[in-house]
N, C-alpha and C positions, 0 to 999 in steps of 0.2 A: 503492501500501498504506498502509494507515496505523498510527501509529506506536503503544505502547502508551502509558498515561498515568504518572504519577506516584505510588505511593501516600506522603503526608505523614505521619509520625507527630507528631502536635503536644500539647506537655505544656499544659494550661491552670494559671489559678490553685487553689490548694490551701484558698484561702481570700479574701484579699484580690484584690478583680477589676486593682487596679492592677498587680499583679505577672504581667500577661501581659506578653510581650516585642512589640516592635516587628514582628519579623519573624512571631509567629503571627498579628498580626493580619493582616498582608498575605497570609499564608497564605492564611487563611480566607475573605478577599475574593477570592480569586482562583480557590480550587479550583469544580469542578461539583459535587459532592457531600460531607456531611459525615457521614462514619459514624459515633456517637456510642454511647456505653454508655447513656444514659438522652435521649431525644430533647427532652424536656418538661425537663431540665435544661441541654443544650444550650442550647434553643432562650431562655431567660432569660441566657447568656451572651451570644449573638450580638446578642439587643436592646439588651443595655445599649451594645455598640459600635456599632451600627447596622449590625449585617449582617447580609443577609437570602441562607438558603442551602436548598436541599433536606436534608431529613436522613433518614438510613436508621438503623435499630438494628440494634447491633453489640453484644451483648451475652456473657454468659458461657455462657449455656443455647444459644447460637444459631451459633458464633463457626464452626464448621466450614461451615454451610451459607452464612452470612455471604459469608468467603472465598471462595464459588464466584460469586456472586452480584458480590462486586467486581471478581472478576477478568473477568468479561465486562464489565463498565463501562469498568476501564481497557483490557481487548483492545480495546478499541471507541473510543480516545484521551483519555476522560476523565481526570483529576486527582482524587484524594480526599484528605481529609483525615482522620485516625483519631485520635479525641478521648475520653477518657472523663470521669467527674465531676469529677475532680481530678486535677492531678498527670499522670504521663508514663502513657501505654496500654504495656501488658505489665509493669510495675512494680507489681506486688500489686494488679491492674487487668487488666478484659480486654484481648484487643491480640494478645498473644504468637503465639496461635496462627494468626491472620491473618496477622502478619506471617511465619511458620515458613513459612505455605502460600505466598502470594503470593512472597515468595523463591525458594522450588523453583519457581514459574511463570516466572521470570524476570524479573518487574516490579521495577524501581529504588523502592526504599524510602529516603527522606530523612529523619532523626530533625527535628524542629525541638525544641530543649532548654527547658527556663525551670524553674519553680519545683519541687521537690523535697523533700518530707517529710524525708526521712532526713538530707539534707545543710543542710537550714535546722537541723535538732536539732541536727545535731551541730557545726554552725559557733558554736551562742550555748550549748553547752554546759559549757565549760571543759574537758573530758575532752581532755588531753594525746599520750594513745596515738594515734600516729597512722595506725595501721591497723583496721579495723573492719569487723566481717563482718555483715551486713545481713541476715536473717531473713527476713521480710514478717512475717504473721500466724500462729500460732502455731495449732496444731488444738485444736476447738472440744471434742473430749472429752478428759477430766482427763487420763485412761490414755495415749492418744496426746501429749497434749500435755506428760505429764510425761518420756514415750518422748522426745520430740523436745531435751526439752531435757537428758536424758540423755548424748545424742548431743555436745550443747555443750559439756558439762563439762569444765574444764579451759584454754578456749581463752585465748589470749592478746592477743585483739584484743578491741575491744569490741562487744559486741553489741547489736544494732538491731531492734527486733520493733515494728510496728505492731499494734495492738490496740483493739479496740471497745468501749464504754463499760459494758455489761451482762456483761465478760469481766473487763474487767482485775483487779478487786480477785481472781477466781480465780488470774488467774497471775502479779500478783506475788506473790502466796503460794505457789506452784508454785515460783517462782524462788527465793527466797528457802530452800524448801526443798532443790533440787537443788543450786543455782547456787553457796548459798550466805549465810545470814543476815549476813555482816559485808561482801559487797561493796557499793559504792556504785553507786547507781541514779540516773538523773535520769527524771525525768517529763516530757515536754515534750506540750502538751494544749492543741488550738483553733489551732496553728499561726497567725500573720498573720490570724486574726479578732481579734473585742471582748474576747473571755476566755482571751486567750493565757496560758498557764500555763507556769514552769519551775519545778521544784522537786526538789531534790538530798536524799537520806536516803539509808541501807543499806538492803538488801533488807528487813532482818528488822522496818522500819518503818514499809513503805511503805503497807498493807493499812489500819494504823490510820490514816496521814495520809491516804487514803482517802474512809473510811468514817466520818471527823473531820465531813465538808463534803460533803452529795451533790450540793453543785455541780459538786466537784471531778470526779465519777464520771460528768460529761457529756461530749460531745464526743468527738472523734477523739484517739488517743494513739499518741505515737513513745516508746519504754522504750528509756532506753541503758544498758544493762548494763556497770559496767569492767570488766576484767581483773582477776584476786585481784593482789595484789602477787608476784613471784617470792620464793620464800624463801631467803635467805642459807641455806648449807650451814656444819653446825656443825662447828669447825677439828677437826681430829684433829692427834696429836703429829707432828713432822717423821718420827721413827721408824717410827711406823706408816703415814705415808704411803711411806716408803723401803719398806720391805716389802710394801706393796698394790702398786706398781708394777713390783717383781718378779715376785710371783707372778704378775699379770695377763699377764705377758710370756708365761708358758707355759701358763699355765692357763685353762679357761673364768671364765667373771666367777663363778659360784656358787663353786665351788671354790675360787678364789682368794680371796672373802671369807669363808668359812669357815677358810680355814687361817691368813688374818691376823687374826680374831677368836684363836683358841686363841694366835696365837702376841705378840700384842700385849696382850691384853686388853678392849681396846677395845669398845664396845658394839657391837652387829650391825648396827644400824640407822643406824650414824654410817660405820661401813666401809660399807657397803652403796652407803651415798648418794653416799658419793665414790668410788666403784668405777664406780656409771654417772653420773657427773660425767665423769671420766678417759676412759671408754669413749666418750662422745657428743664429749667434744674432741678424742680422736683421730679420731672417722670423718668431723667436719669439717675436717680440715686438710688 
């Protein structure tokens, strides 16, 4: 009885070919077949490292059909490496559907990690926030893109996006409009390549910077939007705080706020913000 082969999900360089790992090279040399997003592109990578292997095409338009063909090969005992043009399959690139279907079929899937545009951009950005949310590519449609950004508004982590050169100005313009024009943006362009560029600015200034030099609109982009700083609550008097706490013990928040404003004369927005903080603090205990 033959044993099923293994699918290796292999990360490839995002620009500089020397960023390929020794383990990735070993896998690419040892497998029976390489499933590639673009066989012509991958042929160039393999030629650079003097690797000769059979290539089959697996791209976003044929993933379901390709998964069936790859499964047949794997069940026959072959080993397969899955690669995309750059970076890791399944991360804003084809591959996730194939991996999902093959895992469901009981195939062993092994990740071979490597270069990552997300991690490369974050590591050289100087952003100190330790949490980040990777979104990938925003929708191409303006209305859908703005709707997606609305859903991300108020995040306390760094937002990380990929963007194509022909949409980057529209994207940063929408980000400034929805996420806040005074939030800081890091533009990372052409990572690991000859014209690698990092630029930090406010979202409000990003479109103008890109438009000032057409060369800065070329290549692939990683956009990192820092979270807005947490606003400090304006202080209220000790007496107003005491009254509010007493009212919150027995009344719903809105009713307690209304009475606290009437009793203390403090502005409603200050009492309301402080009441929310007290409520959140009590829920975290």
